[in-house]
C-alpha positions as CSV (number, residue, x, y, z in Angstrom):
1,M,0.0,0.0,0.0
2,V,2.8,2.4,0.9
3,M,4.6,1.9,-2.5
4,G,1.3,2.4,-4.3
5,L,0.8,5.8,-2.5
6,L,4.3,6.8,-3.4
7,L,4.5,5.7,-7.0
8,E,1.0,5.5,-8.5
9,P,-1.1,8.6,-9.3
10,L,-3.4,9.5,-6.5
11,P,-7.1,9.1,-7.2
12,A,-9.4,12.1,-7.1
13,S,-11.2,10.5,-4.1
14,C,-11.6,7.2,-2.4
15,L,-13.9,5.1,-4.5
16,A,-16.5,2.8,-3.2
17,P,-16.9,-0.5,-4.9
18,A,-19.2,-0.1,-7.9
19,P,-22.5,-2.0,-7.8
20,P,-22.9,-4.7,-10.4
21,R,-23.9,-3.2,-13.7
22,P,-27.3,-4.3,-15.2
23,R,-27.4,-6.2,-18.4
24,G,-28.9,-5.1,-21.7
25,L,-29.7,-1.5,-22.6
26,R,-29.5,-0.3,-19.0
27,G,-26.0,-1.8,-18.7
28,L,-25.0,-0.1,-21.9
29,L,-26.3,3.3,-20.7
30,A,-24.6,2.8,-17.3
31,R,-21.3,2.1,-19.2
32,L,-21.7,5.2,-21.3
33,Q,-22.3,7.3,-18.2
34,E,-19.1,5.9,-16.7
35,V,-17.1,6.8,-19.8
36,A,-18.6,10.3,-19.8
37,D,-17.7,10.7,-16.1
38,A,-14.1,9.5,-16.9
39,V,-13.8,12.1,-19.7
40,R,-14.9,14.8,-17.3
41,Q,-12.3,13.7,-14.7
42,L,-9.5,13.9,-17.4
43,D,-10.4,17.5,-17.9
44,D,-9.7,18.3,-14.2
45,L,-6.1,19.3,-14.9
46,E,-5.9,21.6,-11.8
47,G,-7.0,18.8,-9.5
48,R,-4.5,16.3,-11.1
49,M,-1.7,18.9,-10.7
50,R,-2.7,19.5,-7.0
51,R,-2.7,15.7,-6.3
52,A,0.7,15.3,-8.1
53,A,2.2,18.1,-6.0
54,T,0.8,16.6,-2.8
55,Q,2.2,13.2,-3.8
56,A,5.6,14.8,-4.4
57,I,5.6,16.4,-1.0
58,V,4.7,13.0,0.6
59,R,7.4,11.3,-1.4
60,E,10.0,13.9,-0.3
61,A,9.1,13.4,3.3
62,Y,9.5,9.6,2.8
63,H,12.9,10.0,1.1
64,Q,14.1,12.2,4.0
65,T,13.0,9.6,6.5
66,V,14.6,6.8,4.5
67,G,17.8,8.8,4.4
68,E,17.9,9.0,8.2
69,Q,17.0,5.3,8.6
70,E,20.5,4.0,8.1
71,D,21.8,6.0,11.0
72,E,18.7,5.7,13.2
73,Q,17.6,2.1,12.6
74,R,14.0,2.8,13.7
75,R,11.4,0.2,14.1
76,P,8.3,0.5,11.8
77,T,6.2,2.5,14.3
78,A,9.1,5.0,15.0
79,F,9.7,5.2,11.2
80,A,6.1,6.1,10.6
81,E,6.2,8.7,13.3
82,A,9.4,10.2,11.8
83,W,7.8,10.2,8.3
84,K,4.7,12.0,9.8
85,S,6.9,14.6,11.5
86,H,8.9,15.2,8.2
87,L,5.6,15.6,6.3
88,A,4.2,18.0,8.9
89,A,7.4,20.1,8.7
90,L,7.2,20.2,4.9
91,L,3.5,21.2,4.9
92,A,4.2,23.9,7.5
93,Q,6.4,25.7,4.9
94,D,4.9,28.2,2.6
95,T,6.9,26.8,-0.4
96,V,8.5,23.4,-0.7
97,K,11.5,23.1,-3.0
98,I,12.0,19.5,-4.3
99,S,14.9,18.8,-6.6
100,G,13.8,18.4,-10.2
101,R,10.5,20.3,-9.7
102,S,9.4,23.8,-9.6
103,P,8.7,25.1,-6.1
104,I,5.4,23.8,-4.7
105,T,3.2,26.3,-2.8
106,T,1.6,24.6,0.2
107,E,-1.3,27.0,0.6
108,G,-4.4,25.0,1.4
109,R,-2.4,21.9,2.3
110,R,-1.5,22.8,5.9
111,P,-2.3,20.2,8.5
112,V,-5.4,20.9,10.6
């Protein structure tokens, strides 16, 4: 699960399992509606960019924590807490600079 969060594109939202699709004409109409919804989601460029920036920040916090792991030798729970603290520190900044990317503005991503 962790590797999926770090490497795969983040979904727009958590999806609930889809109910079984009816057969026949109703099934075809349901499938056409799904395709139309997918096309609308592809047009959400701003949302995809926001999710990619958030994922880059999470990945940067993970890499910082992994970089410390060789010296610290943390157990999994301590590693998760260190990752969480690195992420909170990155989100507390107004702008996050990650190598290979333009600066990411964290406005609206601050922890509650």
